[in-house]
N, C-alpha and C positions, 0 to 999 in steps of 0.2 A: 397606600403602598402597592406598586404593581408587581406582578409575578413575572418571572422570566419565562418566555415561551419555550416550548420544546425545540422549535427551529433555531432560536437564538442559542440555546444550550448546545445543540448539535453543531452549529457553525463554529462556536467557540472551541468545542472539543476537537473538531477536525482541523481547525486552524492550528491548535497546539500540537496535534498529532503530526500534521504536515511539517511543523518546525522540527519535531523529533526525527522525522524521516531525513531531513536535510543534515542533521547532526549525525545520524546513524551511519551514513556512508563513510565519512572520514574516520569515525570511531572504529568501524569494522575493518576499514583498510589498514589502520594501525594494528589492530588485532591480527589481521591476516599476515602482515609483515612479521609480527612478533612470533606467531606460531607456524608460519611457513605456508599457509594455504587459505585462499578465500573460502573454500568449502569448510575447512575446519573452523574458520572465523564464524561462518554462518551457523555451524553446529553449536559453538559456544554461545553465540548470540541467542539462538533459539532455546538452549538449555537455561540460560539466565531468564529469558522471557517466560518459559514454562514454569520455572520455580516461582516467579512473581505472580503468574496467573493462579497457580495452585494456592499460594498464600491468600490472594484475594478471594478465590472461590471458597476456601475454608473459612475465611472471615465472614463471608456472606451466607455460609452454610448452603451453598449452591451444589446440589447433587443432580447429575444428569439423569434423565428418565430413560432407562434402557429400552422400554417399549417404543418411545418416540425415536430414539437413536436408530433402532432397527428399521424403522419405516422411512428413513431418509433415502433419497436417490444417491447413486454411487458418486456423483460429482460433488455432493455436499462434503465429502471427506477430503478433497484435494486442495482446499484453501491454504492449508499449511504448506503444501508442496509449492503452490504459487508464491507464497511468501519466502520460502527457502530459496527458490530460484532467484527472486528479486534481491534478497539480502546477499547471497553469494555473488550475483552479478554486479551489484553495487560495490561490494568490497573489491572486486576485480577492476571495475571501470573507474571508480573515483580517482585513484592515484594515476591513472593513465590518461584520462580526458578531463579531469577536474570535476568538482562537485556540481557546479552550475551546469556544465554540459551534460553530465550524467542525469541530473534531475530534469532539465528541460526536455531532453530526448525521452526520458521516462514518462513525463507528464503528457507529451504529445502522443506517445503510443497508448497511454491509458485513455486519453480522450477519444482517440480514433476507435479504440475497442469499445469504450463506453457508449458512444453514440450508436454503434451497431447493436450492442446488447439491449439498449433502450428501445431501439426501433423494432427489434424482433421479440422483445419481452423475454429474452433468454434468462435462464436460471431463476425464473419466477419474479423478475423485476417488472414494475408496471410499464406498459408500452407507452413510449413517447416518440412520436414520429420524427424522422429526420426533417429538419426545416432549414431554410436558407440562413436563418439567423444562427442556428446551432453550428452549421457548417462554416459560416463566416468566423464564428468564435474560435473554432478549432483551427482554421487556417491562420488566424492571427497568432495562436499559440505556436503552431508549427513555424510560422515566420519568426516569432521570437526565439524559438529554439535555434533556428539557422543563424540569427543575429548573435545570440550568445556564443554559439560555436565558433563563429568567425571572429569574435571580439578578442 
């Protein structure tokens, strides 16, 4: 019997998470219509997510180490802000430009930013130089975003 590698598990996990991101946009757009604001929809979305994470953390008996938390750089605390901007933006954009357009534009911007973060090793990620192959891949995604938008 073979064991599943960590990379295979990571790929499967992020594939499933990506599926949920596609579903999240229209769900939050419906929530925004119902409560009158993309910002309030994001607030409710994060509240539900926070409660789910609290339940999982309690189930795992995961307690944050205060000493380690104090030693973190300032930017380690803004991940939730990045997510909140994305969730509110997606709730606003999805009903106006469609889920496919919203996600392809989002993925293109994420890849452009990611290649720069990798190149500079920003935020502690391993350095991976920009290559013609990586640039070509991103250009193909941007081309796909343009095609989806025109379709």
